[in-house]
Structure formats: structure tokens, C-alpha cells
C-alpha positions in Angstrom: 0.9 89.5 1.1 1.1 92.7 3.2 2.9 90.9 5.9 5.4 89.6 3.4 5.9 93.0 2.0 6.8 94.4 5.6 8.9 91.4 6.5 10.9 91.7 3.2 11.2 95.5 3.6 12.6 95.1 7.1 15.0 92.3 5.9 16.2 94.7 3.1 16.8 97.6 5.6 18.8 95.3 7.8 21.0 94.3 4.9 24.1 96.4 5.8 25.9 95.4 2.7 23.3 96.5 0.3 22.9 99.7 2.1 26.6 100.4 1.9 26.8 99.8 -1.8 23.6 101.8 -2.5 24.1 104.8 -0.1 27.4 105.0 1.4 29.5 104.0 -1.7 27.8 106.6 -4.1 28.0 109.4 -1.6 31.7 108.6 -0.8 32.7 108.4 -4.5 30.6 111.5 -5.3 32.6 113.3 -2.5 35.7 112.2 -4.0 34.7 113.5 -7.4 33.7 116.7 -5.9 37.1 117.1 -4.0 39.2 116.2 -7.0 37.3 117.8 -9.9 35.2 120.3 -8.1 37.2 123.3 -9.4 37.3 122.3 -13.1 34.2 124.6 -13.9 35.9 127.6 -12.2 39.3 126.7 -13.9 37.6 127.3 -17.3 35.8 130.6 -16.4 36.9 134.2 -16.3 37.6 135.7 -13.0 38.5 139.5 -12.7 42.2 140.4 -12.6 43.2 143.1 -10.1 45.4 145.7 -11.9 46.7 149.3 -11.3 46.1 151.7 -14.2 48.8 154.3 -14.6 47.0 157.4 -15.7 50.0 159.5 -16.7 50.5 161.7 -19.9 51.0 158.7 -22.2 47.7 157.3 -20.9 45.9 160.5 -21.6 47.1 160.5 -25.2 46.2 156.8 -25.8 42.9 157.2 -27.7 40.1 155.0 -26.2 42.2 153.6 -23.5 39.8 154.8 -20.7 36.8 153.5 -22.6 38.5 150.1 -22.9 39.3 149.8 -19.3 35.8 150.9 -18.5 34.4 148.0 -20.6 36.8 145.5 -19.3 35.7 146.4 -15.8 32.1 145.5 -16.5 30.9 149.1 -16.5 29.8 149.4 -20.0 26.6 147.5 -20.5 25.0 149.3 -23.4 27.6 148.3 -26.1 29.8 145.4 -27.2 32.4 147.7 -28.6 34.6 150.3 -27.1 35.7 153.3 -29.3 37.0 156.8 -28.9 34.8 159.9 -29.4 36.0 160.2 -33.0 35.5 156.5 -33.9 39.2 156.0 -34.4 39.6 152.8 -32.5 37.3 149.8 -31.7 37.6 146.6 -29.7 35.0 143.9 -29.3 34.1 143.3 -25.7 31.5 141.1 -24.2 29.6 143.6 -21.8 28.6 140.7 -19.6 32.2 139.8 -18.6 34.1 141.6 -15.8 37.8 141.1 -16.7 39.4 143.7 -14.7 39.4 145.2 -11.1 41.1 148.5 -12.0 42.7 150.9 -9.5 43.8 154.2 -11.0 47.2 155.6 -9.9 49.2 158.6 -11.1 52.6 157.0 -11.7 54.4 153.9 -12.4 56.0 154.0 -9.0 52.7 153.9 -7.3 51.6 151.1 -9.4 54.7 149.1 -8.5 54.0 149.6 -4.9 50.6 148.3 -5.1 52.1 145.1 -6.8 54.8 144.7 -4.3 52.2 144.9 -1.4 50.1 142.2 -3.1 47.2 144.6 -3.6 47.1 144.1 -7.2 48.2 141.3 -9.7 50.0 143.8 -12.1 49.6 147.1 -13.8 48.7 148.7 -17.1 50.3 151.7 -18.7 50.7 153.2 -22.1 53.9 153.9 -24.0 54.9 156.8 -26.1 53.1 155.3 -29.2 49.8 154.7 -27.3 50.2 151.1 -27.0 48.9 149.6 -23.7 51.3 147.3 -21.8 50.6 144.7 -19.1 53.1 144.1 -16.3 52.5 141.2 -13.9 54.0 140.3 -10.6 56.1 137.1 -10.3 53.6 135.6 -7.8 50.8 136.0 -10.4 52.7 134.5 -13.1 53.6 131.4 -11.0 49.9 131.0 -9.8 48.8 131.2 -13.5 51.2 128.7 -14.5 50.3 126.2 -11.7 46.6 126.7 -12.5 45.6 125.3 -9.0 45.8 128.1 -6.4 43.4 130.4 -8.2 41.0 129.0 -10.5 40.4 130.7 -13.8 43.4 133.1 -13.4 45.3 131.7 -16.4 42.1 131.9 -18.7 41.6 135.4 -17.5 45.2 136.6 -18.2 45.0 134.9 -21.7 41.8 136.7 -22.4 43.2 140.0 -21.3 46.3 139.5 -23.3 44.1 138.8 -26.5 42.0 142.0 -25.9 45.0 144.2 -25.3 46.9 142.8 -28.4 43.7 143.4 -30.5 43.4 147.0 -29.2 47.2 147.7 -29.9 47.0 146.1 -33.4 43.8 148.1 -34.3 45.3 151.2 -33.0 48.5 150.9 -35.0 46.6 150.1 -38.1 44.3 153.1 -37.8 47.2 155.4 -37.2 49.2 154.0 -40.2 46.2 154.3 -42.5 45.6 158.0 -41.2 49.1 158.9 -41.9 48.8 157.7 -45.5 45.3 158.9 -46.1 43.8 161.4 -43.6 40.4 161.3 -45.3 40.0 157.6 -44.9 37.8 157.7 -41.7 35.1 159.6 -43.6 34.2 156.5 -45.7 32.1 153.5 -44.5 34.4 151.1 -46.3 37.3 152.0 -43.9 35.2 151.3 -40.7 33.8 148.1 -42.3 37.3 146.8 -42.9 38.3 147.6 -39.4 35.4 145.7 -37.9 35.9 142.8 -40.2 39.5 142.5 -39.0 38.5 141.9 -35.4 38.1 138.4 -34.2 35.9 137.8 -31.1 34.5 134.6 -29.6 31.2 134.7 -27.8 30.1 131.8 -25.4 26.5 130.5 -26.2 24.5 128.0 -24.5 22.6 125.4 -26.6 20.5 124.1 -23.6 18.2 125.6 -21.0 21.2 125.9 -18.5 24.8 125.3 -18.4 25.6 121.8 -17.0 28.6 121.0 -15.1 31.7 119.4 -17.1 31.8 116.7 -14.4 28.2 115.9 -14.5 28.9 112.7 -16.7 30.9 111.1 -13.9 28.2 111.6 -11.3 25.5 110.2 -13.3 27.6 107.3 -14.6 28.0 106.6 -10.8 24.2 106.6 -10.6 24.0 104.0 -13.2 26.5 101.7 -11.4 24.7 102.2 -8.1 21.3 101.5 -9.8 22.7 98.1 -11.1 24.1 97.2 -7.6 20.6 97.5 -6.4 19.8 94.1 -8.0 21.2 92.5 -4.8 17.8 93.2 -3.2 15.7 91.1 -5.7 18.4 88.4 -5.9 18.0 88.0 -2.2 14.4 87.9 -2.3 14.0 85.4 -5.2 16.7 83.0 -3.8 15.1 82.9 -0.5 11.9 81.7 -2.1 13.6 78.8 -3.8 13.4 75.6 -1.7 16.7 74.1 -2.9 18.7 77.1 -1.8 17.8 77.5 1.8 15.7 76.5 4.7 13.7 79.7 4.4 13.0 78.8 0.8 11.5 75.5 2.0 9.1 77.1 4.5 8.1 79.6 2.0 7.3 76.9 -0.7 5.0 75.2 1.7 3.4 78.4 3.2 -0.3 79.1 2.4 0.6 82.2 0.5 1.3 81.3 -3.1 4.8 81.9 -4.7 3.5 84.5 -7.1 2.2 86.8 -4.2 5.4 86.2 -2.3 7.5 87.4 -5.3 5.2 90.4 -5.9 5.5 91.5 -2.3 9.3 91.1 -2.4 9.5 92.8 -5.7 7.6 96.0 -4.4 9.7 96.0 -1.2 12.9 95.8 -3.2 11.7 98.5 -5.6 10.9 100.8 -2.7 14.1 100.2 -1.0 16.2 100.8 -4.2 14.2 104.0 -5.0 14.8 105.5 -1.6 18.6 104.7 -1.6 19.0 106.0 -5.0 17.1 109.2 -4.3 19.3 109.7 -1.3 22.4 109.5 -3.5 20.6 111.6 -6.1 19.9 114.3 -3.5 23.4 114.3 -2.3 24.8 114.7 -5.9 22.3 117.5 -6.6 22.6 119.6 -3.4 25.7 118.3 -1.8 27.9 118.4 -4.9 25.9 121.0 -6.8 25.3 119.0 -9.9 22.2 120.6 -11.4 19.7 119.1 -13.8 18.5 122.3 -15.1 15.5 122.8 -12.8 14.1 119.3 -13.6 14.3 117.7 -10.2 10.7 116.1 -10.5 11.7 114.4 -13.7 15.0 113.2 -12.1 12.8 111.5 -9.4 10.9 109.8 -12.2 14.2 108.7 -13.6 15.2 107.0 -10.4 11.7 105.3 -10.1 12.0 103.9 -13.7 15.7 103.0 -13.1 14.9 101.2 -9.9 12.1 99.2 -11.6 14.5 98.1 -14.3 17.3 97.0 -11.8 14.7 94.9 -9.8 13.6 93.2 -12.9 17.1 92.5 -13.8 17.7 91.1 -10.3 14.7 88.9 -10.5 16.0 87.3 -13.7 19.4 86.7 -12.2 18.0 85.4 -9.0 15.8 82.9 -11.0 18.8 81.3 -12.6 18.6 77.6 -11.5 21.4 75.6 -9.8 23.4 78.6 -8.6 23.9 79.7 -5.0 23.1 83.0 -3.6 26.8 84.0 -3.4 27.3 83.2 -7.0 24.4 85.2 -8.1 25.3 88.2 -6.0 28.9 88.1 -7.4 27.4 87.9 -11.0 25.4 91.0 -10.1 28.5 92.8 -8.9 30.6 91.7 -11.9 27.8 92.9 -14.3 27.4 96.3 -12.5 31.1 96.9 -12.7 31.6 95.7 -16.3 28.6 97.7 -17.8 29.7 100.8 -15.9 32.9 100.7 -17.9 31.0 101.2 -21.1 29.0 104.0 -19.5 32.0 106.1 -18.8 32.5 105.8 -15.0 36.2 105.0 -15.0 37.8 108.2 -16.3 38.5 109.8 -19.6 39.3 106.6 -21.4 35.9 105.2 -20.4 34.2 108.2 -21.4 35.8 108.1 -24.9 34.8 104.5 -25.2 31.3 105.2 -24.3 31.1 108.0 -26.8 32.7 105.7 -29.5 30.1 103.0 -28.8 27.2 105.4 -28.9 28.4 106.7 -32.4 29.6 103.4 -34.0 27.4 100.9 -32.3 24.3 102.6 -31.0 22.5 99.2 -30.4 25.2 98.1 -27.9 24.6 101.3 -26.1 20.8 100.8 -26.2 21.1 97.4 -24.6 23.4 98.5 -21.8 21.2 99.2 -18.7 24.1 101.4 -17.0 24.3 103.4 -20.2 20.6 104.0 -20.4 20.3 104.9 -16.7 23.1 107.4 -17.2 21.4 108.7 -20.3 18.2 109.4 -18.3 20.0 112.2 -16.6 22.0 113.3 -19.7 18.7 113.8 -21.5 17.4 116.1 -18.8 20.6 118.1 -18.8 21.4 118.4 -22.5 18.0 118.6 -24.3 15.3 121.2 -24.0 12.7 118.6 -25.1 11.5 115.9 -22.9 11.3 113.4 -25.9 14.8 111.9 -25.3 14.0 111.4 -21.7 10.6 109.7 -22.6 12.5 107.5 -25.2 15.0 106.4 -22.7 12.4 105.6 -20.1 10.7 103.4 -22.7 13.8 101.5 -23.4 14.3 100.8 -19.7 10.7 99.6 -19.3 11.2 97.4 -22.4 14.3 95.9 -20.7 12.2 95.5 -17.5 9.6 93.6 -19.4 12.2 91.2 -21.0 13.9 90.6 -17.7 10.8 89.9 -15.8 9.5 87.5 -18.6 12.7 85.6 -18.4 12.7 85.4 -14.7 9.1 84.2 -14.5 9.8 81.6 -17.2 12.6 80.2 -15.2 10.9 80.3 -11.9 7.7 78.5 -13.4 9.9 75.7 -14.7 11.5 75.0 -11.3 10.2 71.9 -9.6 11.3 69.9 -6.5 11.3 66.0 -6.0 11.2 66.5 -2.3 11.5 69.3 0.4 
């Protein structure tokens, strides 16, 4: 049995086609994903905008302007609101965000020179009424509209525009109220009303880490690669059938029983598929930077369970009688490609279809091996508890039991009139 295991293992390692689909193909496709979609996370993040701040007389008279710029530059860490010394103006600021890289200048002329030299993206100045104005260079506007050359610039400019608009509106409101009622600031109701009028959005994380927006595609790819690994067991089972090859005839009359041959072949196929998928997983994790929230050991267990399932699936397909090896291999490839559609591998439409099936027909999602393999990694990324991961492992092991039982039944019923 040990000799059969070694021989089968060597045969699997010499199978260039299987090695290509299990190692080269996932790595190549993951590299393509990383090249095409690698900047999506950065495109939706805030990056500091370089500006010149014109500190002239108008800026000095603009109450709270310096405090606002300090907060936007990430230098105010003890409060989430900026306000002047008299409490006459306030703006909600997330102290953990650096929105500006500010360079102080004395005049508008100096600010324009910095912009023309490309040292800043624009400049800030205050008008006669104390309103802060943002002026951007033509190149900055072009880059922001394209959204490709500098990831996150359009998001940063939108956030900056909202903050400045909030500051100007709050400042105008406070000044208008003070003109009509100079004693209003001494009441708590006035400041409660000012604070209630401010709208702020704060990003929160519901999981133990922030997963990549492209992680679903990478792990849907893992689901497809896992199913392709059925080829190992299909080859092992068909080469043990006397009516399909000369090798099958020799194995049928060999002293070692068929059950031990299949067990040795199953273990060899399981080991090969595990190693190949772990190589692909390592590349996705460390080469493409797709994290699993510090749960790498659990991800390795996921690969082991998924490999066991695909070997059981391959055993069942390989045991189908009266079909050649080529037909069975073609069936495995077609099944892997078809089921991957419903796990979301083929773009946005496939993702929406996968989500729709999970919501409307969860039973269909539960019996889809590719979806369950993908869910193994989802459960590690999106849940704090290990319970969803354990449940998905149990589903895959139940599938494996069904596949192995069906394969054994078909193999036990196969008899040959002559060899």
C-alpha cells in the first residue's frame, strides 16, 4: 500500500496538466486580479491633499480657521470638533483622518506660485466675510476626474469640500443669529441646535479587521481551483478499472486489493491537492496581500477540508461506469466552471447572482461545493466567531461522505466477464 501511495504521488507530480490548473492558473488569474483591481481599496480611501494656506488679514479674522486646518492636518487628536476660543463655530472632524498637507504662505501670489510649480494641489484662502475658499489646479481637477492616476484623490477632495461647506454654513448661521440676538450664545439650547445641524459620517468596522473589497474574487478563484483538483482522483480511480486501461487490468489482478489501492491513491491525491492549493493560497495571501484577519492557521484547515471534499467528488465521478477517462475529466472541468459561476467568480453579475441565490434559495447555495469552499474563507474574514467556519466545514465533510458513499457503491458493483 505504501508503494502504491508513492507511485501514485509521483504520477500526480508528473501530471503537468493538473499542476498547471492547480498552481499556475490560480496564480496567473490572481495576478491579473491584483493588476486590474489592486487599487480599488486605495481609490475609496482618503489621501492627504497638498494645499497652501493664505494667512492674510482675512484669514486672521476668520474665527476658527486655524483650528480647522490643524484638525484637518491630523494634528488635533484630543477632540473630534474644532471650535474657536469663544465657542462660536464648530465642525465635526474625525481626528484619525489626515485630509490636508498644509503649507502656510503670506499672500495669494505665493500660493499661486506653489500651485504653478506643482508643489501643491491648490490653495485655501478666506474672503471678506470669513468664508474659506478652495482653489484647485487644472491638473488636480483632471486627475480627480479620471480617478486613475492618483487613487483616492477624488474621495479626498469630496470630503474636503463637504468639511469646508459645513464650516462656512455654520459660520454664516452663527453670525446671523448673533446679529439678531447677541445674547444667544449664553444659552445651551443655541449650541445644542448648532451641533444637531451638523451631519458627520464615521467609518466603523463590524469585523475584527477590514477585508479587501476584492477578496471575494480571490476566494471564488480558490473554489474553482479546488474543484479542478478532482482530476487527481479521477485519474486514480479510472486507472484502477480494468475496462478502461491496461494498467487497470494489471492492478485488478495484483495481490494488493482494490480497496487498499484506492485508499493509497486517495491519500496521494489529497496530499497533492492540499499542497497545490496551499501554494495558491500563500500567493493570494502574501503575494496579492489579501488578508484573512490573522487566521492563517484556520485558512490552512480550510484548504485541507476543501481538498478532502474535492477528492471525494473526484472519486464519485471517476467511479461512473462505461465512461472513458477523457469524458470524466471533461465532466469535472465543466462542473468546476459551471459551479464557479454561482459562487461569483465571473465578475459583478456573478457576484449578484451568488448573493441572490444565497438569499432566495439558500439550499442551492448549500449544495454548491464551489460556494461552500468560497464561504470557508468568507467566514474567516467577515465573522468574529468561528461558528460559521465550523458549520461550513461540516457541510463540506457531509458532502464528502455522500460522494465517497456513491463512489464506493458504484465501484463495488463493477464486475468484468474477462480481462
